[in-house]
C-alpha positions in Angstrom: 70.9 -4.3 -72.5 67.8 -5.9 -73.8 68.6 -9.0 -71.9 69.0 -7.2 -68.7 65.8 -5.3 -69.3 64.1 -8.6 -69.7 65.6 -9.9 -66.5 64.6 -6.7 -64.6 61.1 -6.9 -66.1 60.8 -10.6 -65.0 62.0 -9.7 -61.5 59.5 -6.8 -61.2 56.7 -9.1 -62.4 57.6 -11.7 -59.8 57.8 -9.1 -57.1 54.4 -7.7 -58.0 53.0 -11.2 -58.1 54.1 -11.6 -54.4 53.3 -8.2 -53.1 49.7 -7.9 -54.4 48.5 -11.2 -52.7 50.3 -10.2 -49.5 48.6 -6.8 -49.4 45.3 -8.5 -50.1 45.8 -11.0 -47.3 46.7 -8.2 -44.9 43.6 -6.2 -46.0 41.4 -9.2 -45.7 42.7 -10.0 -42.2 42.1 -6.5 -41.0 38.6 -6.5 -42.4 38.0 -9.9 -41.0 38.9 -8.9 -37.4 37.0 -5.6 -37.6 33.9 -7.3 -39.0 34.2 -10.2 -36.6 34.6 -7.9 -33.6 31.4 -6.0 -34.7 29.2 -9.0 -35.7 30.6 -11.8 -33.5 32.2 -10.1 -30.4 31.9 -13.3 -28.4 34.5 -15.0 -30.5 37.0 -12.2 -29.8 36.5 -12.2 -26.0 36.3 -16.0 -25.3 36.5 -19.1 -27.4 38.4 -19.3 -30.7 39.9 -15.8 -30.7 41.0 -13.5 -27.9 40.6 -9.8 -28.4 43.9 -8.6 -26.9 43.4 -4.8 -26.9 42.6 -3.8 -23.3 39.2 -2.0 -23.2 38.7 1.3 -21.3 38.1 0.9 -17.6 40.1 -2.3 -17.0 42.7 -2.1 -14.3 46.2 -1.6 -15.4 48.1 -2.0 -12.2 48.1 -3.8 -8.8 49.7 -2.2 -5.7 50.0 -2.8 -2.0 49.3 0.1 0.4 51.6 0.0 3.4 51.2 3.4 4.9 48.6 6.2 5.3 47.5 8.8 4.6 47.6 7.5 1.0 46.2 8.8 -2.2 45.3 6.6 -5.1 45.8 8.5 -8.4 45.9 5.7 -10.9 43.3 3.2 -11.9 44.0 -0.3 -10.7 43.7 -2.7 -7.8 45.1 -1.8 -4.4 45.6 -4.2 -1.4 46.4 -4.1 2.2 48.7 -6.8 3.7 48.7 -5.4 7.2 46.7 -3.0 9.5 47.2 0.7 9.0 47.3 3.4 11.7 46.8 6.8 10.2 47.6 10.3 11.4 45.9 13.5 10.5 43.9 13.6 7.3 42.0 11.0 5.3 43.2 7.4 5.6 43.0 6.5 1.9 41.9 9.0 -0.7 40.6 7.6 -4.0 41.4 10.2 -6.7 41.0 8.1 -9.8 38.3 6.1 -11.7 38.3 2.4 -12.0 39.8 1.5 -8.6 39.5 -1.7 -6.5 40.5 -1.3 -2.9 40.7 -4.7 -1.2 41.9 -4.5 2.5 41.9 -8.3 2.8 40.3 -8.0 6.2 42.9 -5.5 7.6 42.1 -2.4 9.7 42.5 1.3 8.8 42.6 3.2 12.1 42.5 6.9 12.5 42.7 9.7 15.1 39.0 10.5 15.2 39.3 13.0 12.3 38.6 13.2 8.6 37.6 10.1 6.7 39.0 6.6 6.7 38.2 6.1 2.9 37.4 9.2 0.8 36.4 9.7 -2.8 35.1 12.8 -4.7 33.7 12.7 -8.2 35.1 9.3 -9.1 33.5 6.5 -11.1 33.6 2.7 -10.9 35.0 2.1 -7.4 35.0 -1.1 -5.4 35.9 -1.2 -1.7 35.9 -4.6 0.0 37.1 -6.5 3.1 38.0 -3.3 5.0 37.6 -2.5 8.7 37.6 1.3 9.2 37.5 2.8 12.7 38.2 5.8 14.8 37.8 8.4 12.0 35.3 11.2 11.8 33.6 9.3 9.0 34.4 5.7 8.2 33.8 6.1 4.4 32.8 9.3 2.7 31.8 9.5 -0.9 30.8 12.8 -2.6 29.3 12.7 -6.1 30.7 9.2 -6.7 28.9 6.9 -9.3 28.9 3.2 -10.1 30.5 1.7 -7.0 30.5 -1.3 -4.7 31.2 -1.6 -1.0 31.5 -5.3 0.1 32.1 -7.2 3.3 33.4 -4.2 5.2 32.9 -2.8 8.7 32.8 0.8 9.8 33.0 1.1 13.5 33.7 3.5 16.4 33.9 6.6 14.2 33.1 9.9 15.9 30.3 10.9 13.4 29.3 8.5 10.7 30.1 5.0 9.6 29.1 5.4 6.0 28.4 8.8 4.5 27.1 9.5 0.9 26.6 13.1 0.0 25.7 15.2 -3.0 24.7 13.1 -6.0 26.2 9.7 -5.0 24.6 7.3 -7.5 24.4 3.7 -8.6 26.0 1.9 -5.6 25.7 -1.5 -4.0 26.6 -1.9 -0.4 26.7 -5.6 0.4 27.4 -7.8 3.5 28.7 -4.8 5.5 28.4 -3.4 9.1 28.1 0.0 10.8 28.8 -0.4 14.5 28.9 2.1 17.4 29.5 5.3 15.4 28.7 8.2 17.6 26.0 9.9 15.5 24.9 7.8 12.5 25.6 4.4 11.1 24.8 5.5 7.6 23.9 8.9 6.3 22.6 9.6 2.7 21.8 13.2 1.7 21.5 15.7 -1.1 20.3 14.1 -4.3 21.8 10.6 -3.9 20.1 8.0 -6.1 19.9 4.3 -6.9 21.6 2.9 -3.8 21.1 -0.7 -2.7 22.0 -1.9 0.8 21.9 -5.7 1.1 22.6 -7.7 4.2 23.7 -4.7 6.2 24.0 -4.8 10.0 23.7 -1.5 11.9 24.4 -1.8 15.6 24.2 1.3 17.9 24.0 3.1 20.0 23.6 5.5 17.1 21.4 8.5 17.2 20.2 7.3 13.8 21.1 4.0 12.2 20.3 5.2 8.7 19.6 8.9 7.9 18.1 9.5 4.4 17.5 13.1 3.2 16.6 14.5 -0.1 17.4 11.3 -2.0 15.6 8.7 -4.1 15.6 5.0 -5.1 17.2 3.7 -1.9 16.8 -0.1 -1.3 17.5 -1.6 2.1 17.0 -5.3 2.3 17.9 -8.4 4.3 19.4 -6.2 7.0 19.5 -6.0 10.8 19.2 -2.9 13.0 20.0 -3.2 16.7 19.9 -0.7 19.6 19.8 2.5 17.5 17.7 5.4 18.9 16.1 5.8 15.4 16.9 2.8 13.3 16.0 4.5 10.0 15.4 8.2 9.9 13.8 9.5 6.6 13.7 13.3 6.2 12.2 15.7 3.7 12.3 15.5 -0.1 12.9 11.7 -0.2 11.0 9.2 -2.3 11.1 5.7 -3.6 12.7 4.0 -0.6 12.2 0.2 -0.4 12.7 -1.6 2.9 12.4 -5.3 2.6 13.1 -8.2 5.0 14.7 -6.1 7.6 14.7 -6.7 11.4 14.6 -3.9 14.0 15.4 -4.7 17.6 15.3 -2.4 20.7 15.8 1.3 20.1 13.1 4.1 20.3 11.9 4.1 16.7 12.1 1.5 13.9 11.5 3.9 11.0 10.9 7.6 11.7 9.7 10.2 9.2 10.1 13.9 9.6 10.1 17.1 7.5 7.5 16.6 4.8 7.5 15.9 1.1 8.3 12.2 1.6 6.6 9.7 -0.7 6.6 6.2 -2.1 8.1 4.5 0.9 7.6 0.8 0.8 8.1 -1.4 3.9 7.5 -5.2 3.6 8.4 -8.5 5.1 10.1 -6.9 8.1 10.1 -7.4 11.8 10.0 -4.7 14.5 10.7 -5.9 18.1 10.2 -3.8 21.2 10.9 -0.4 19.8 10.1 1.7 22.9 8.3 4.6 21.2 7.1 3.4 17.8 7.9 0.8 15.2 7.0 3.2 12.4 6.5 6.8 13.3 5.4 9.5 10.8 5.7 12.9 12.3 4.8 14.8 9.1 4.2 14.6 5.4 4.3 11.0 4.2 2.4 10.2 1.0 1.7 7.4 -1.4 3.3 4.7 0.6 2.7 1.1 1.7 3.5 -1.2 4.7 2.8 -4.9 4.3 3.5 -8.4 5.5 5.5 -7.2 8.6 5.5 -8.1 12.2 5.3 -5.5 15.0 6.1 -6.9 18.4 5.4 -4.3 21.1 6.1 -1.7 18.4 3.3 0.8 17.4 2.6 2.3 14.0 1.9 6.0 14.1 0.9 8.2 11.1 0.5 12.0 11.3 -0.2 14.5 8.5 -0.1 11.7 6.0 -2.0 10.9 2.8 -2.7 7.9 0.7 -1.2 5.1 2.8 -1.9 1.4 2.5 -1.2 -0.8 5.6 -2.1 -4.5 4.9 -1.3 -8.1 5.9 0.7 -7.0 9.0 0.7 -8.6 12.5 0.8 -6.4 15.5 1.2 -8.0 19.0 1.2 -5.9 22.1 0.9 -2.8 19.9 -1.5 -1.0 17.6 -2.0 1.8 15.0 -2.5 5.5 15.4 -3.7 7.8 12.6 -3.7 11.5 13.3 -4.5 14.5 11.1 -4.4 12.3 8.0 -6.6 11.2 5.1 -7.0 8.4 2.6 -5.4 5.7 4.8 -6.4 2.1 4.3 -5.9 -0.7 6.9 -6.6 -4.1 5.4 -6.2 -7.7 6.5 -4.1 -6.8 9.6 -4.1 -8.9 12.8 -3.8 -6.8 16.0 -3.7 -8.6 19.3 -2.9 -7.9 22.9 -3.0 -4.1 22.5 -3.1 -1.7 25.4 -6.0 0.9 25.5 -6.6 1.1 21.7 -5.8 -1.3 18.9 -6.5 1.4 16.3 -6.8 5.1 17.2 -8.0 7.8 14.8 -7.8 11.4 15.8 -7.4 15.0 14.6 -5.0 17.0 16.7 -3.9 19.3 13.9 -6.2 19.0 10.9 -9.3 17.0 10.1 -8.7 13.3 9.7 -11.0 11.8 7.0 -11.4 9.0 4.6 -9.9 6.3 6.7 -10.8 2.8 5.5 -10.5 -0.1 8.0 -11.5 -3.4 6.3 -11.0 -7.1 7.0 -8.9 -6.8 10.1 -8.9 -9.0 13.1 -8.6 -7.3 16.5 -8.4 -9.6 19.6 -7.6 -8.9 23.3 -7.4 -5.2 23.9 -6.6 -4.4 27.5 -7.5 -1.3 29.6 -7.0 0.0 33.1 -9.4 0.4 36.0 -10.1 4.0 34.9 -9.9 3.5 31.1 -11.4 0.7 29.1 -9.7 -1.1 26.2 -11.1 -0.2 22.7 -10.7 -2.0 19.4 -11.1 1.1 17.3 -11.3 4.6 18.7 -12.4 7.4 16.4 -12.3 11.0 17.7 -13.0 14.2 15.7 -12.7 12.3 12.4 -15.1 12.1 9.4 -15.8 9.7 6.6 -14.3 6.7 8.3 -15.3 3.3 6.9 -15.1 0.3 9.3 -16.1 -2.9 7.3 -15.9 -6.7 7.7 -13.7 -6.6 10.8 -13.6 -9.2 13.6 -13.5 -8.0 17.2 -13.2 -10.2 20.3 -12.4 -9.8 24.0 -12.2 -6.1 24.7 -14.3 -3.6 26.7 -15.5 -1.6 23.6 -15.1 -2.7 20.0 -15.7 0.6 18.3 -15.8 3.9 20.1 -16.8 7.0 18.1 -16.4 10.5 19.6 -17.5 13.8 18.0 -17.3 12.2 14.5 -19.6 12.2 11.5 -20.4 10.5 8.2 -18.8 7.3 9.2 -19.8 3.8 7.8 -19.8 0.9 10.2 -20.8 -2.2 8.3 -20.7 -6.0 8.4 -18.5 -6.3 11.5 -18.5 -9.3 13.8 -18.2 -8.1 17.4 -17.9 -9.7 20.8 -17.2 -7.2 23.6 -17.4 -7.2 27.4 -19.1 -3.8 27.6 -20.0 -2.0 24.4 -20.1 -3.3 20.8 -20.4 0.2 19.4 -20.3 3.3 21.6 -20.9 6.8 20.1 -20.9 10.2 21.7 -21.8 13.4 19.9 -21.8 11.6 16.5 -23.9 12.5 13.4 -24.9 10.9 10.1 -23.2 7.7 10.9 -24.5 4.4 9.4 -24.4 1.1 11.4 -25.4 -1.6 9.0 -25.3 -5.4 8.9 -23.2 -5.8 12.0 -23.4 -8.8 14.3 -22.8 -7.8 17.9 -22.6 -9.6 21.2 -22.0 -7.3 24.2 -22.7 -7.4 27.9 -23.8 -3.8 28.4 -24.9 -2.3 25.1 -24.5 -3.6 21.5 -25.1 -0.1 20.1 -25.0 2.9 22.5 -25.4 6.4 21.2 -25.2 9.5 23.4 -25.9 12.8 21.8 -26.4 11.5 18.3 -27.9 13.3 15.3 -29.3 11.6 12.2 -27.6 8.2 12.6 -29.0 5.1 11.0 -29.0 1.7 12.7 -29.9 -0.7 9.9 -30.1 -4.5 9.4 -28.0 -5.4 12.4 -28.2 -8.5 14.6 -27.8 -7.6 18.2 -27.9 -9.9 21.2 -27.2 -10.8 24.8 -26.7 -7.3 26.1 -28.3 -5.3 28.9 -29.6 -2.9 26.2 -29.2 -4.0 22.6 -29.8 -0.4 21.5 -29.4 2.6 23.9 -30.1 6.1 22.5 -29.7 9.0 24.9 -30.3 12.7 24.0 -30.4 11.7 20.4 -32.2 13.5 17.6 -33.4 12.1 14.2 -31.7 8.7 14.7 -33.2 5.8 12.8 -33.5 2.1 13.9 -34.3 0.2 10.7 -34.9 -3.5 10.2 -32.6 -4.5 13.1 -33.0 -7.7 15.1 -32.5 -7.7 18.8 -32.5 -10.9 20.9 -32.1 -11.8 24.5 -31.4 -8.3 25.8 -32.8 -6.8 28.9 -33.9 -3.9 26.8 -34.3 -4.4 23.1 -34.2 -0.6 22.6 -33.9 2.0 25.4 -34.7 5.5 24.1 -34.0 8.1 26.7 -34.4 11.9 26.5 -34.4 11.7 22.8 -36.7 13.1 20.0 -37.7 12.5 16.4 -36.4 9.0 16.5 -37.8 6.5 14.0 -38.0 2.8 14.7 -39.0 1.0 11.5 -39.5 -2.7 10.8 -37.3 -3.8 13.6 -37.5 -7.0 15.6 -37.3 -7.1 19.5 -37.8 -10.6 20.9 -36.8 -13.0 23.7 -35.6 -10.2 26.0 -37.0 -8.6 29.1 -38.4 -5.3 27.8 -39.0 -4.9 24.0 -38.8 -1.1 23.7 -38.7 1.4 26.6 -39.1 5.2 26.0 -38.1 7.5 28.9 -38.7 11.3 28.8 -38.7 11.2 25.0 -40.8 12.9 22.3 -41.8 12.5 18.7 -40.5 8.9 18.6 -42.3 6.9 15.8 -42.4 3.1 16.1 -43.8 1.6 12.9 -44.1 -2.0 11.6 -42.1 -3.4 14.4 -42.3 -6.9 15.8 -42.1 -7.1 19.6 -42.7 -10.5 21.0 -41.8 -13.2 23.6 -40.3 -10.7 26.0 -40.3 -11.4 29.8 -42.1 -8.2 30.6 -43.7 -5.4 28.6 -43.6 -5.2 24.8 -43.5 -1.4 24.6 -43.4 1.1 27.5 -43.8 4.8 27.5 -42.4 6.2 30.8 -41.4 9.4 32.6 -43.0 12.3 30.7 -42.7 10.7 27.2 -45.1 12.6 25.0 -46.2 13.0 21.4 -44.9 9.6 20.4 -46.6 7.1 18.1 -46.8 3.4 17.8 -48.2 2.2 14.4 -48.8 -1.0 12.5 -46.7 -3.2 14.8 -47.1 -6.7 16.1 -46.8 -6.9 19.9 -47.6 -10.5 21.0 -46.8 -13.2 23.5 -45.0 -10.9 26.0 -45.2 -11.9 29.6 -46.1 -8.5 30.8 -48.4 -5.9 29.2 -48.5 -5.4 25.5 -48.1 -1.6 25.8 -47.6 0.4 29.1 -48.0 4.1 29.5 -46.9 5.4 32.9 -45.6 8.4 34.9 -46.8 11.6 33.2 -46.8 10.3 29.7 -49.2 12.2 27.5 -50.5 12.8 24.0 -49.1 9.6 22.6 -50.8 7.7 19.8 -51.2 3.9 19.7 -52.9 3.0 16.4 -53.5 0.1 14.0 -51.4 -2.4 15.9 -51.8 -6.1 16.7 -51.5 -6.3 20.5 -52.5 -9.8 21.3 -51.9 -12.8 23.6 -49.8 -11.0 26.1 -49.9 -12.2 29.8 -50.9 -8.8 31.1 -53.2 -6.2 29.6 -53.2 -5.2 26.0 -52.9 -1.5 27.1 -51.9 -0.6 30.6 -52.0 3.1 31.8 -51.2 4.4 35.3 -50.0 7.4 37.3 -50.9 10.5 35.2 -50.9 8.9 31.8 -53.2 11.4 30.1 -54.6 12.5 26.8 -53.3 9.5 24.9 -55.1 8.1 21.8 -55.7 4.4 21.5 -57.3 3.5 18.2 -58.0 0.8 15.7 -55.9 -1.8 17.5 -56.5 -5.6 17.9 -56.4 -6.1 21.6 -57.7 -9.6 21.8 -56.4 -12.5 23.7 -54.5 -10.6 26.4 -54.7 -12.6 29.7 -55.6 -9.7 32.1 -57.9 -7.8 29.7 -58.1 -5.3 26.9 -56.8 -2.3 28.8 -56.4 -0.8 32.2 -56.5 2.8 33.5 -55.1 3.5 36.9 -54.8 6.5 39.1 -55.0 10.1 37.7 -55.3 8.9 34.1 -57.6 11.3 32.3 -58.4 12.4 28.8 -57.4 9.2 27.2 -59.5 8.1 24.2 -60.3 4.6 22.8 -61.6 4.4 19.3 -62.3 1.4 17.0 -60.3 -1.1 18.9 -61.0 -4.9 18.9 -62.6 -6.0 21.1 
C-alpha cells in the first residue's frame, strides 16, 4: 500500500506540475488580449492580430430584394438586381438600424402614393444607387439619425422627391438628384439638424426646389438648381444654413425667405442666372446673415424687415439691390453694372429703414426710361445711411435722397450725366470729400434743412451747387470749377457759405429771392461773368471777408429789388466790370470797408431807382 501511495503521490505531483503552468498560460493569454485590445487596438483590428469578435452595428446579413412592398427588419445589406414596380403602400420600409440599401442603379416605381423608401426612428442607414419615381414622396425619413443617401435620383413623385421630417439628424446626401416632383424637390422641416447636401441637382418645375422650415445646420454645396419657381425656400425658425458654390438658373426666385425668426444664413461663391423675380428675396425677418463672392446675372437681391446683414464681394450684372424696412445692413466691395432704374434702392414701406452702410462699391451703367432716370443709389424715407468710398460712372443720377435725414455721403467718386447728388426734403445730411463731375448739378438740394456740404471737389456742371427752398444749409470749404454757376441759391434762407472756392466758371455765386445768406471767407475768381450776384428780391444777406478777383463781369452785382444786403471787408479787385454794380431797385444796401481797386469799369455803379444805399470806408 505504501508503494501505491507513493505512485499515486508522484502522479498527482506530475499532474499538478502540468495543470498549474497551463492555467497560468491561459490566464496570461486572456490578460494579454484584454490589455492589448485596450492599449494597442490597432494590432487587433489590422496587422499582426485580428480582433475576430464582431462589434455592434456591423452588418450581419446580405439579401436581395425582388418584390415590393418590402420591409427590412434586420440589420444588413440589401440589394436590388432588377427594377421594382410597387402597388399600394411604401415601396421599401426600413424598420431596423444599421442598414445599407444599394439599388445598384435599378428603379423603384410606385402608383403615386405613399413613399418609395421610408424609415421611422432608425439609425445608421445608407441608401445608394436608387432611382425612385411615381410615389407621393420619393424618400421619407422621420426622426432618422446618422444616414447617407448617395448617387440616387428621386423623380416624378406627386409631392416631394426627398422629405425629412421631425428631428432627422446627421445626414449626408451626396451626388443625388430631385427631378420634376410636383411640389418640392427636397423638404426639410420640424427640428431637423446637421444635414449636408453635396453635389445635388434639383430640376423643376417644382414649386420649391428646397423647402427648409424650423431646422438648423443645413449645408447645401456644389449643387445646381434649374427651373424651380423658388429654388430654395427658407421659412421661419431656421438658422445656420450654409449655401456654398451653388448655381441657380431660371425660375422666379433663387433663395426666398419668409416667416420670420430666420438667422445665420450664409450664401457664398454661388451664381444666380436670370431668376425672373429675385436672386435673393427676403420677405420678412432675416438676421445675422451674409452673402459674399457670388454672381447675380439679371437676378436682384431684395431685403425686407431684416437686420444685421453683410453683402460683400458680389458681382451684379443687369440687376441691383433693394433694402426695405431694415436696419444694420452693410454693402461692401460689390460691383453693380447695367442695372435698370436703380442699382441700390433703400426705402421704408413698413418700418423706418436706418443704419445702412454702403462702402467701397463700384456702380457703373445704370439705365432709365424717358420718364424716369437711372439712379446709382436711391434713398427714400431712410435715416442714418452711410455712403462712403464708392465709385459711380455713367448714370443719370449717382445718389438720389428723398425725405431722408442724418445721412453721411463721403469720399465718393462720381461721374453722372445729370446729377451727382440730388436731395429733396432732406435734413442733417453731410456731403464731405466727394469728387463729382456732372452735367446738370453736382449737388442739388431742394427743400433741405441743416445739411452740410464740406470739402468737396465739384466740376463741369451747369450748377456745381444748387440750393432751392433750403434752410440752414452750409457750404464749407468746397471747391467748384468750370461750372456755369458755382453756387445757385434760390428761395433759400439762413444758408452759410464759408471758405469755399468758386473759380473758372461763368457765375461764381448767384442768390435769387433768398434771405439771410452769409458768404464769408470765400474765394471767387476767374469766372466769365460776375463773381457774386444778388438778384430777384434777395435781402438781408451778407458778403464778408471774401476775395472776388479777376472775374470778367462785375465783382458784385445787386439787381431787381434786392435790398438791405451788406457787403463788408472784402477784396473786390481787378474785375473786368465794376467792383460793385447796382441796378433796378437795388435799395438800402450797405457797402463798407471793401478794397474796390483795379476794377476796369470803376469802383461802383448805381443804376435806375437805386436809393438808400450807403458806401463807407471803401478803397478807393
